[in-house]
C-alpha positions as CSV (number, residue, x, y, z in Angstrom):
1,X,215.3,69.7,-25.7
2,X,212.5,67.4,-26.9
3,X,213.1,63.7,-27.6
4,X,213.3,62.9,-31.3
5,X,213.1,66.5,-32.3
6,X,213.6,67.4,-35.9
7,X,217.1,68.5,-36.9
8,X,217.5,71.8,-38.8
9,X,220.5,73.5,-40.3
10,X,221.3,77.2,-39.8
11,X,224.3,79.5,-40.0
12,X,225.7,81.4,-37.0
13,X,228.5,83.9,-37.7
14,X,229.1,82.1,-41.0
15,X,229.4,78.7,-39.5
16,X,226.8,76.1,-40.5
17,X,225.5,74.0,-37.6
18,X,222.8,71.3,-37.2
19,X,220.6,71.4,-34.0
20,X,217.2,70.3,-32.8
21,X,214.4,72.6,-33.9
22,X,213.2,72.9,-30.3
23,X,216.2,75.0,-29.3
24,X,216.5,78.8,-29.2
25,X,219.2,80.7,-31.0
26,X,221.0,81.2,-27.7
27,X,220.9,77.5,-26.8
28,X,222.1,76.5,-30.3
29,X,225.0,78.9,-30.1
30,X,226.1,77.7,-26.7
31,X,225.9,74.1,-27.7
32,X,228.4,75.0,-30.4
33,X,230.7,77.1,-28.3
34,X,229.5,80.5,-29.6
35,X,229.2,83.1,-26.9
36,X,226.2,85.4,-26.7
37,X,226.0,87.6,-23.6
38,X,222.9,87.5,-21.3
39,X,221.7,88.8,-18.0
40,X,218.1,87.8,-17.5
41,X,218.7,84.3,-18.9
42,X,219.6,81.3,-16.7
43,X,219.9,77.7,-17.9
44,X,217.8,76.5,-15.0
45,X,214.9,78.9,-15.6
46,X,212.4,79.6,-18.3
47,X,213.3,82.0,-21.1
48,X,212.1,85.6,-20.6
49,X,213.7,87.9,-23.1
50,X,213.8,90.9,-20.7
51,X,217.3,92.4,-20.6
52,X,217.8,92.5,-24.4
53,X,221.6,92.0,-24.0
54,X,221.4,88.8,-26.0
55,X,220.1,90.5,-29.2
56,X,221.4,89.2,-32.5
57,X,220.8,89.9,-36.2
58,X,218.6,87.4,-38.1
59,X,218.5,87.2,-41.9
60,X,220.0,90.7,-42.2
61,X,216.9,92.2,-40.7
62,X,217.5,95.7,-39.2
63,X,215.4,94.7,-36.2
64,X,217.5,92.9,-33.7
65,X,215.9,89.9,-31.8
66,X,216.4,88.4,-28.4
67,X,218.3,85.2,-29.0
68,X,217.1,83.6,-25.7
69,X,213.4,83.5,-26.9
70,X,213.8,83.2,-30.7
71,X,213.5,79.6,-31.9
72,X,215.8,78.3,-34.6
73,X,214.5,77.4,-38.0
74,X,216.0,75.8,-41.1
75,X,218.1,78.2,-43.3
76,X,218.3,80.9,-40.6
77,X,221.3,83.2,-40.9
78,X,222.4,84.6,-37.5
79,X,225.0,87.2,-36.7
80,X,226.0,87.5,-33.0
81,X,228.5,90.4,-33.2
82,X,228.7,93.6,-35.3
83,X,228.8,97.3,-34.7
84,X,225.0,97.7,-34.6
85,X,224.7,94.8,-32.1
86,X,227.5,96.1,-29.9
87,X,226.1,99.6,-29.8
88,X,222.7,98.2,-28.8
89,X,224.1,96.1,-26.0
90,X,226.3,99.0,-24.8
91,X,223.3,101.4,-24.7
92,X,221.2,98.8,-22.8
93,X,224.0,98.2,-20.3
94,X,224.4,102.0,-19.7
95,X,220.7,102.4,-19.1
96,X,220.9,99.5,-16.5
97,X,223.8,101.2,-14.7
98,X,222.2,104.6,-14.9
99,X,218.8,103.5,-13.5
100,X,220.1,102.5,-10.0
101,X,223.1,102.5,-7.8
102,X,225.8,100.2,-9.1
103,X,228.9,101.5,-7.3
104,X,231.0,98.4,-7.7
105,X,233.6,99.4,-5.2
106,X,231.2,99.0,-2.3
107,X,229.2,96.1,-3.6
108,X,229.5,92.7,-1.8
109,X,229.3,90.9,-5.2
110,X,232.2,92.9,-6.8
111,X,234.5,90.5,-8.6
112,X,231.8,87.9,-9.1
113,X,229.0,90.1,-10.7
114,X,227.6,89.3,-14.1
115,X,226.6,93.0,-14.6
116,X,230.2,94.1,-13.8
117,X,231.7,91.4,-16.1
118,X,229.4,92.6,-18.9
119,X,230.7,96.2,-18.4
120,X,234.3,94.9,-18.7
121,X,233.5,92.9,-21.8
122,X,231.9,96.0,-23.5
123,X,234.7,98.2,-22.2
124,X,232.3,100.5,-20.5
125,X,234.2,102.8,-18.1
126,X,231.7,105.7,-18.0
127,X,228.1,106.6,-18.8
128,X,227.0,108.6,-21.9
129,X,223.4,108.8,-20.6
130,X,222.1,110.8,-17.6
131,X,221.8,108.9,-14.3
132,X,218.2,108.8,-13.0
133,X,219.0,107.1,-9.7
134,X,216.4,107.3,-6.9
135,X,217.1,105.7,-3.6
136,X,215.3,102.4,-2.9
137,X,215.0,100.6,0.4
138,X,217.3,97.8,1.6
139,X,215.8,94.9,3.5
140,X,218.0,93.5,6.2
141,X,215.3,91.8,8.3
142,X,216.2,88.3,7.2
143,X,218.8,86.3,9.0
144,X,220.5,84.9,6.0
145,X,220.1,87.4,3.1
146,X,220.1,91.1,2.5
147,X,218.0,92.5,-0.3
148,X,219.3,95.8,-1.7
149,X,216.8,97.1,-4.3
150,X,219.3,99.8,-5.4
151,X,221.4,97.1,-7.1
152,X,218.5,95.3,-8.7
153,X,218.3,95.3,-12.5
154,X,214.8,93.8,-12.6
155,X,216.0,90.8,-14.6
156,X,213.3,88.6,-13.0
157,X,215.7,85.7,-12.3
158,X,214.9,85.6,-8.6
159,X,211.1,85.7,-9.3
160,X,211.3,82.8,-11.7
161,X,213.7,80.8,-9.4
162,X,211.2,81.3,-6.5
163,X,208.4,80.0,-8.7
164,X,210.1,77.4,-10.8
165,X,212.7,75.9,-8.5
166,X,211.6,76.6,-5.0
167,X,207.9,76.5,-5.8
168,X,207.3,79.2,-3.2
169,X,205.9,82.1,-5.3
170,X,207.0,84.6,-2.7
171,X,208.8,87.1,-4.9
172,X,207.0,89.2,-7.5
173,X,207.1,92.5,-9.4
174,X,205.5,95.6,-7.7
175,X,204.7,99.1,-9.0
176,X,205.4,100.2,-12.6
177,X,208.0,102.2,-14.6
178,X,210.9,103.7,-12.7
179,X,209.3,102.7,-9.4
180,X,209.3,99.0,-10.2
181,X,210.6,96.8,-7.4
182,X,210.8,93.1,-6.6
183,X,209.2,92.4,-3.3
184,X,208.2,89.6,-0.9
185,X,204.5,88.7,-0.9
186,X,202.5,91.9,-0.9
187,X,205.6,94.0,-0.3
188,X,206.2,92.6,3.1
189,X,209.6,92.7,4.7
190,X,211.6,89.5,4.5
191,X,211.0,88.5,8.1
192,X,207.2,88.8,7.8
193,X,207.0,87.0,4.4
194,X,206.5,83.4,3.4
195,X,210.1,83.0,2.3
196,X,211.7,79.8,3.5
197,X,215.3,81.0,3.1
198,X,216.3,78.4,0.5
199,X,218.5,80.9,-1.3
200,X,217.6,79.9,-4.8
201,X,217.0,83.6,-5.6
202,X,220.5,84.4,-4.2
203,X,222.2,81.8,-6.4
204,X,220.6,83.1,-9.7
205,X,220.9,86.9,-8.9
206,X,223.4,88.3,-11.5
207,X,224.2,91.4,-9.3
208,X,224.7,92.3,-5.6
209,X,221.0,92.9,-5.1
210,X,220.7,89.8,-3.0
211,X,223.7,89.0,-0.8
212,X,224.6,86.4,1.7
213,X,224.8,87.8,5.3
214,X,227.2,85.0,6.3
215,X,229.7,85.5,3.5
216,X,233.4,85.8,4.7
217,X,235.8,88.5,3.6
218,X,237.2,85.9,1.2
219,X,234.0,86.5,-0.9
220,X,235.3,89.8,-2.1
221,X,239.0,88.9,-2.1
222,X,240.6,88.1,-5.5
223,X,238.7,87.0,-8.6
224,X,236.5,84.0,-9.3
225,X,239.4,82.3,-11.1
226,X,241.2,82.2,-7.7
227,X,238.5,79.9,-6.2
228,X,237.9,76.2,-6.4
229,X,234.4,74.7,-6.8
230,X,234.1,71.2,-5.2
231,X,231.1,68.9,-5.9
232,X,230.0,67.3,-2.7
233,X,226.9,66.4,-0.6
234,X,225.2,68.3,2.2
235,X,225.2,66.2,5.4
236,X,222.7,68.5,7.2
237,X,219.8,66.0,7.1
238,X,219.0,62.7,5.5
239,X,218.0,64.1,2.1
240,X,221.8,64.3,1.1
241,X,221.4,67.1,-1.4
242,X,224.2,67.5,-4.0
243,X,226.2,70.7,-3.5
244,X,228.8,72.9,-5.2
245,X,231.1,74.4,-2.5
246,X,233.2,77.4,-3.5
247,X,236.5,77.5,-1.6
248,X,239.5,79.8,-1.5
249,X,242.5,79.3,0.8
250,X,240.7,76.6,2.6
251,X,237.8,79.0,3.4
252,X,234.3,78.1,2.5
253,X,232.9,81.1,0.6
254,X,229.5,79.9,-0.6
255,X,227.5,76.8,-1.2
256,X,225.4,76.4,-4.4
257,X,223.0,73.8,-5.7
258,X,223.0,72.1,-9.1
259,X,220.2,74.2,-10.5
260,X,220.7,73.2,-14.1
261,X,219.4,69.8,-13.2
262,X,220.3,66.9,-10.8
263,X,217.6,64.4,-11.6
264,X,216.0,64.8,-8.1
265,X,212.6,66.4,-7.1
266,X,214.4,69.3,-5.4
267,X,215.7,70.5,-8.8
268,X,219.0,71.5,-7.4
269,X,217.5,73.7,-4.6
270,X,219.1,73.8,-1.2
271,X,217.7,74.8,2.2
272,X,219.0,77.2,4.8
273,X,220.8,74.4,6.6
274,X,222.9,73.4,3.6
275,X,223.4,76.9,2.1
276,X,223.8,79.2,5.0
277,X,224.2,77.4,8.3
278,X,227.4,75.7,7.2
279,X,229.0,79.2,6.8
280,X,228.6,80.0,10.5
281,X,231.7,79.9,12.7
282,X,231.6,76.8,14.9
283,X,231.5,77.6,18.6
284,X,233.9,76.1,21.0
285,X,235.9,74.3,18.3
286,X,238.3,71.8,19.8
287,X,241.8,72.2,18.2
288,X,244.1,70.1,20.3
289,X,243.9,66.9,22.4
290,X,243.3,67.6,26.1
291,X,243.6,65.8,29.4
292,X,241.9,66.8,32.6
293,X,244.0,66.7,35.7
294,X,243.0,65.7,39.2
295,X,241.8,69.2,40.0
296,X,239.4,69.4,37.1
297,X,241.6,71.6,34.9
298,X,242.1,70.9,31.2
299,X,245.6,70.8,29.7
300,X,246.6,70.5,26.0
301,X,248.7,67.4,25.4
302,X,250.1,65.6,22.4
303,X,248.2,63.0,20.4
304,X,250.5,60.3,21.7
305,X,250.0,61.2,25.3
306,X,246.2,61.2,25.0
307,X,246.1,58.0,23.0
308,X,248.5,56.3,25.5
309,X,246.4,57.4,28.5
310,X,243.1,56.2,26.8
311,X,244.5,52.8,25.9
312,X,246.1,52.4,29.4
313,X,242.8,53.2,31.2
314,X,240.6,51.0,29.0
315,X,243.0,48.1,29.6
316,X,242.9,48.6,33.3
317,X,239.1,48.7,33.4
318,X,238.8,45.6,31.2
319,X,241.3,43.7,33.4
320,X,239.6,44.6,36.6
321,X,235.9,44.6,35.5
322,X,235.8,42.8,32.2
323,X,234.8,44.0,28.8
324,X,231.2,44.5,29.9
325,X,232.3,47.6,31.8
326,X,233.1,49.3,28.5
327,X,230.6,50.9,26.2
328,X,230.5,53.4,23.4
329,X,228.0,56.0,22.0
330,X,228.2,57.3,18.4
331,X,226.4,60.1,16.7
332,X,224.0,59.2,13.9
333,X,225.6,62.0,11.8
334,X,228.8,60.0,11.3
335,X,229.8,58.4,7.9
336,X,229.2,54.7,7.2
337,X,232.9,54.0,7.5
338,X,233.3,55.7,10.8
339,X,230.2,54.0,12.3
340,X,231.5,50.6,11.2
341,X,235.0,51.2,12.6
342,X,233.6,52.4,15.9
343,X,231.4,49.4,16.3
344,X,234.1,46.9,15.6
345,X,236.6,48.8,17.7
346,X,234.4,48.6,20.8
347,X,232.7,45.3,20.3
348,X,235.2,43.1,18.5
349,X,238.3,44.9,19.7
350,X,237.7,45.5,23.3
351,X,234.8,43.0,24.0
352,X,232.8,45.9,25.2
353,X,229.2,45.5,26.4
354,X,228.1,47.1,23.2
355,X,227.6,50.4,21.4
356,X,224.6,52.6,20.7
357,X,223.8,55.7,18.7
358,X,222.7,58.9,20.4
359,X,219.3,58.4,18.7
360,X,219.1,54.7,19.4
361,X,215.9,55.1,21.3
362,X,214.2,56.0,18.0
363,X,215.6,52.9,16.4
364,X,214.3,50.7,19.2
365,X,210.8,52.3,19.1
366,X,210.6,51.9,15.3
367,X,211.8,48.3,15.4
368,X,209.6,47.3,18.2
369,X,206.5,48.9,16.6
370,X,207.0,46.8,13.5
371,X,208.9,43.7,14.8
372,X,212.0,44.8,12.9
373,X,212.9,47.8,10.7
374,X,210.1,48.4,8.2
375,X,210.5,48.7,4.5
376,X,210.2,52.3,3.5
377,X,209.7,54.5,0.4
378,X,211.9,57.4,-0.4
379,X,211.0,61.0,0.3
380,X,211.3,61.4,-3.4
381,X,207.9,59.8,-3.8
382,X,206.4,63.2,-3.0
383,X,206.7,63.9,-6.7
384,X,204.4,60.9,-7.5
385,X,202.1,61.0,-4.5
386,X,198.4,62.2,-4.8
387,X,198.2,62.8,-1.0
388,X,200.8,63.4,1.7
389,X,200.1,62.9,5.4
390,X,202.8,64.5,7.6
391,X,202.8,63.2,11.2
392,X,205.0,64.1,14.2
393,X,207.5,66.3,12.4
394,X,208.4,70.0,12.3
395,X,209.9,70.2,8.8
396,X,211.1,73.7,9.2
397,X,213.5,72.4,12.0
398,X,214.4,69.0,10.7
399,X,214.0,68.8,6.9
400,X,213.4,72.3,5.5
401,X,213.7,71.2,1.9
402,X,210.5,69.2,2.2
403,X,208.6,72.4,3.0
404,X,209.5,73.7,-0.5
405,X,208.7,70.4,-2.2
406,X,205.3,70.2,-0.6
407,X,204.6,73.9,-1.4
408,X,205.5,73.3,-5.0
409,X,203.4,70.2,-5.3
410,X,200.4,72.0,-3.9
411,X,200.7,75.0,-6.2
412,X,201.6,72.9,-9.3
413,X,199.2,70.0,-9.0
414,X,197.0,70.9,-6.0
415,X,198.5,68.0,-3.9
416,X,196.5,67.5,-0.7
417,X,198.7,67.8,2.3
418,X,197.6,67.0,5.9
419,X,199.6,67.8,9.0
420,X,199.1,66.2,12.4
421,X,201.5,67.5,15.1
422,X,203.1,70.8,15.8
423,X,204.8,73.0,13.2
424,X,206.6,76.3,13.7
425,X,205.0,78.9,11.5
426,X,202.6,78.4,8.6
427,X,205.1,77.4,5.9
428,X,202.9,74.9,4.1
429,X,200.3,76.1,1.6
430,X,196.8,74.7,1.5
431,X,197.5,72.1,4.2
432,X,194.9,70.7,6.5
433,X,196.6,71.4,9.8
434,X,195.6,69.6,13.0
435,X,197.8,70.9,15.8
436,X,198.4,68.1,18.2
437,X,200.9,68.0,21.1
438,X,203.3,65.0,21.3
439,X,201.4,63.4,24.2
440,X,198.1,63.5,22.2
441,X,199.5,61.9,19.1
442,X,198.6,58.3,20.1
443,X,194.9,59.2,20.8
444,X,194.7,61.2,17.6
445,X,196.2,58.5,15.3
446,X,194.0,55.9,17.0
447,X,191.0,57.9,16.1
448,X,192.3,58.5,12.5
449,X,193.0,54.7,12.1
450,X,189.5,53.9,13.2
451,X,187.9,56.4,10.8
452,X,190.0,55.1,7.9
453,X,189.2,51.4,8.8
454,X,185.5,52.0,8.5
455,X,185.8,54.1,5.4
456,X,184.7,57.5,6.9
457,X,184.3,59.5,3.7
458,X,181.2,61.5,4.5
459,X,182.4,64.2,6.9
460,X,183.2,67.7,5.6
461,X,186.7,69.0,6.4
462,X,185.2,72.2,7.5
463,X,183.2,70.4,10.2
464,X,185.9,68.0,11.4
465,X,189.6,68.3,10.4
466,X,190.4,64.7,11.3
467,X,187.5,63.4,9.3
468,X,188.6,65.5,6.4
469,X,192.1,64.0,6.6
470,X,190.7,60.5,6.8
471,X,188.5,61.1,3.7
472,X,191.4,62.4,1.7
473,X,193.6,59.4,2.7
474,X,190.8,56.9,1.7
475,X,190.3,58.6,-1.6
476,X,194.0,58.7,-2.5
477,X,195.4,56.1,-4.9
478,X,199.1,56.8,-4.1
479,X,199.3,58.4,-0.6
480,X,202.6,59.0,1.1
481,X,203.1,59.2,4.9
482,X,206.0,61.3,6.2
483,X,206.6,60.3,9.8
484,X,208.9,62.5,12.0
485,X,211.0,61.9,15.1
486,X,208.1,62.7,17.4
487,X,206.4,59.6,16.2
488,X,209.5,57.3,16.8
489,X,210.1,58.6,20.3
490,X,209.6,55.8,22.9
491,X,206.6,57.4,24.4
492,X,204.8,57.3,21.0
493,X,204.8,53.5,20.6
494,X,201.0,53.3,20.4
495,X,200.9,56.1,17.8
496,X,203.4,54.2,15.7
497,X,201.4,51.0,15.7
498,X,198.3,52.9,14.6
499,X,200.4,54.5,11.8
500,X,201.3,51.1,10.5
501,X,197.6,50.2,10.6
502,X,196.8,53.2,8.5
503,X,199.5,52.3,6.0
504,X,198.2,48.7,5.7
505,X,194.8,49.8,4.7
506,X,196.3,50.7,1.3
507,X,198.5,47.6,1.1
508,X,196.8,44.7,2.9
509,X,198.5,42.1,0.8
510,X,202.1,43.4,0.8
511,X,202.1,43.9,4.5
512,X,205.4,46.0,4.3
513,X,204.1,49.4,5.2
514,X,205.8,50.8,2.1
515,X,203.7,54.0,2.1
516,X,205.9,55.5,4.9
517,X,209.1,57.5,4.8
518,X,210.5,57.9,8.2
519,X,212.4,61.2,8.7
520,X,215.3,60.0,10.8
521,X,216.7,62.1,13.7
522,X,220.2,62.3,12.2
523,X,221.6,62.5,8.7
524,X,222.9,58.9,8.8
525,X,220.6,57.2,11.3
526,X,219.5,54.7,8.6
527,X,223.1,53.4,8.2
528,X,223.8,53.3,11.9
529,X,220.8,51.2,12.6
530,X,221.4,48.8,9.7
531,X,225.0,48.4,10.6
532,X,223.9,47.3,14.1
533,X,225.4,50.2,16.0
534,X,222.1,50.7,17.8
535,X,221.2,47.5,19.9
536,X,217.8,46.1,20.3
537,X,217.9,46.7,24.0
538,X,218.8,50.0,25.8
539,X,222.2,50.1,27.5
540,X,220.9,51.1,30.9
541,X,223.4,49.2,33.0
542,X,226.4,49.1,30.7
543,X,229.6,51.1,30.4
544,X,229.9,52.5,33.9
545,X,233.6,51.6,33.9
546,X,234.8,53.2,30.7
547,X,233.0,55.0,28.0
548,X,234.0,56.4,24.6
549,X,231.7,58.9,22.9
550,X,232.0,59.8,19.2
551,X,229.7,62.7,18.7
552,X,228.7,66.0,17.3
553,X,225.7,66.5,19.5
554,X,226.3,67.6,23.1
555,X,222.7,67.6,24.2
556,X,222.0,64.0,23.0
557,X,225.3,62.8,24.5
558,X,224.4,64.2,27.9
559,X,221.0,62.4,27.7
560,X,222.9,59.2,26.9
561,X,225.1,59.7,30.0
562,X,222.0,60.3,32.2
563,X,220.5,57.1,30.8
564,X,223.4,55.1,32.2
565,X,222.4,56.2,35.7
566,X,225.9,57.1,36.9
567,X,229.0,58.9,35.6
568,X,231.6,56.5,34.1
569,X,235.0,56.0,35.8
570,X,236.7,57.1,32.6
571,X,235.2,59.0,29.7
572,X,236.8,59.8,26.3
573,X,235.0,62.2,24.0
574,X,236.0,62.4,20.3
575,X,234.3,65.5,18.9
576,X,234.9,68.6,16.8
577,X,233.6,70.7,19.7
578,X,234.5,71.3,23.4
579,X,231.0,71.0,24.6
580,X,230.8,72.4,28.2
581,X,228.4,69.7,29.5
582,X,230.6,66.9,28.3
583,X,233.8,68.6,29.4
584,X,232.6,68.6,33.0
585,X,232.4,64.8,33.1
586,X,235.0,63.7,30.5
587,X,238.6,62.8,31.2
588,X,240.1,63.0,27.7
589,X,239.0,65.2,24.7
590,X,240.2,64.2,21.2
591,X,239.5,66.6,18.3
592,X,238.1,65.3,15.1
593,X,237.1,67.1,11.8
594,X,233.8,68.6,10.9
595,X,231.7,66.8,8.4
596,X,232.9,69.3,5.8
597,X,236.5,68.3,6.5
598,X,236.5,64.6,5.9
599,X,235.5,62.1,3.2
600,X,232.8,59.6,3.9
601,X,229.8,57.7,2.6
602,X,226.2,58.3,3.8
603,X,223.0,56.3,3.4
604,X,219.7,57.7,2.3
605,X,216.9,57.8,4.9
606,X,215.2,54.7,3.4
607,X,218.5,52.7,3.3
608,X,218.2,52.2,-0.4
609,X,221.0,54.5,-1.6
610,X,224.6,55.0,-0.6
611,X,226.1,58.4,-1.5
612,X,229.8,59.3,-1.3
613,X,230.6,62.7,0.1
614,X,234.0,64.2,-0.7
615,X,235.5,66.6,1.9
616,X,235.2,70.3,1.0
617,X,237.8,71.7,3.4
618,X,241.0,70.5,5.0
619,X,240.8,70.2,8.8
620,X,242.9,72.5,11.0
621,X,246.5,71.6,11.4
622,X,247.0,68.7,13.8
623,X,243.5,67.3,13.7
624,X,243.4,63.7,12.5
625,X,240.6,62.2,10.4
626,X,238.2,60.3,12.6
627,X,239.0,56.9,11.0
628,X,242.7,57.4,11.7
629,X,242.0,58.1,15.4
630,X,240.1,54.8,15.6
631,X,242.9,53.0,13.7
632,X,245.5,54.3,16.2
633,X,243.4,53.0,19.0
634,X,243.1,49.6,17.2
635,X,246.9,49.2,17.3
636,X,246.8,48.6,21.0
637,X,244.7,45.4,20.6
638,X,246.6,43.9,17.6
639,X,243.5,44.1,15.4
640,X,243.7,43.7,11.6
641,X,242.1,47.2,11.5
642,X,245.3,48.6,12.8
643,X,246.7,48.6,9.3
644,X,243.5,48.9,7.4
645,X,243.1,51.2,4.4
646,X,240.2,53.6,4.0
647,X,239.2,51.9,0.8
648,X,238.9,48.5,2.6
649,X,236.7,50.0,5.3
650,X,234.5,51.7,2.8
651,X,234.1,48.5,0.8
652,X,233.1,46.5,3.8
653,X,230.6,49.1,4.9
654,X,229.0,49.0,1.5
655,X,228.7,45.2,1.5
656,X,227.1,45.2,5.0
657,X,224.6,47.9,4.0
658,X,223.8,46.3,0.7
659,X,223.0,43.1,2.5
660,X,220.5,44.9,4.8
661,X,219.0,47.1,2.2
662,X,215.3,46.9,1.6
663,X,213.9,47.0,-1.9
664,X,211.6,49.9,-2.6
665,X,208.1,48.7,-3.5
666,X,205.7,50.4,-5.9
């Protein structure tokens, strides 16, 4: 809809309405609660007019028109339903069913298929035309999606979604006539194509042609009316993408993006982490509190028994060795509220030596390289940038959504993208790629900084990739640097300093390095660091007496334990999983919910935005919310947090984060 568009009056089914002249008949009808069936149309995609199921009569003309592409005009008289229109739609629908194999009984989308619903609406229970079905291939080579061309109606939704939402341009029409097929690239199989598994095509597909390989049996149980759709946020990485989670009987069926518009550069798209990985069954889920006996065997115990033992042992260690013998590690994937409670429980409650995050070494490297946390820009600045420099990150592994955003920016506006580091595959289009191992990053960035400092514009990118990157950065008016976790690792301190030098060449007066967006190691690392959970100095000699780990990440927790130099006398792990490496050294295991199973607030990567994430599922019976576990432990030390409310903790976390928030600079 265009701003200040002219208003026109028209009649639809005898009802006079006034709408913007920029609308189509279909849009005008839907704005006024008038139903017109469609299959190829989707509100998030461009109008196409291919399926002809939305035909209507205009000004009593015998020629029906597709309402999804016909603009309104003043005085237009539209009829959306009569015998001629119904007969036309019925014939079109029968031809769609006759052309390929639409056996609903065996289709994974049965019960939630738009083609099937259209057949019900037109009361089509048999075909009056001859079936011309010819078998087409089924592509099962992708990990997340199956493509069954026998169920495709060639509506083109997936092709337009791949172009207009994902910006990948991987899907397209091939062949002609009855042999027409929608394929990947030049008819490659899915596993060999340039598809990034974002699933935008899956979400817009009106049939079972594209199906989710990780769907549960609940996907085909009951009707869509039996399901709940919950608006939430994906906590897979720091982009915090809004989601729509479809749930039935506390089972997650599917996750969708807000494709119709969410005001973000991603246009409602999701990546494989947020759409598919969350459907996988968690391995080694911890369902009950456990205590290890003197022979190293684990036994299920009640919550009270485990909490009493934890409190007793922590008190004994504090009395004998002092609070400095206690320490705590927390995952950077926890919510703002949980991080705040954990810190105050350990430091203020038990006088512990301190706390740290499992990615605290990245915080200390970043802080030391800039004498404090630097001001950053948001990743959303990709939309406004005229050059992007990606350093020390494998986006496919850490932030897959950014791969699609950079692809789209290149195809839509020829955005120059330069990559320095190592990346799996060749997911980025048109990028200048300089493969550099982690140990070579400092020398490479030092060379790049020197070239930029002297204004090295002359070299050809074909002769020298690094010179070409320098020339593009110098020529850019609004460059954006995306710095990954390989650049904030402790061994990359020199490379980080050179990156700040490069940024300052574009902002010598501001001196705030506000060209850089740091891609944090965990979804909520920014909040953990700003709340002071990660200390300025590494906890090498702390916590050997008693240790409490609040984590989702077994590998990082094991690294943290090794950093202490010796196993603690008493170790409590609060985690959704029974990680084998931690179970070998822990003494008490306390189960907590997955991120899907509890409410919480999260902070954007640049620290400028706080997003509330409602829970999507209820945790298994007997598993307490993480904040309640900490509150129970608080009761042993007569802390005011023992009777705290969730709302109070959330308000305090918001205040502390607001006080440490950096203002985004232009």
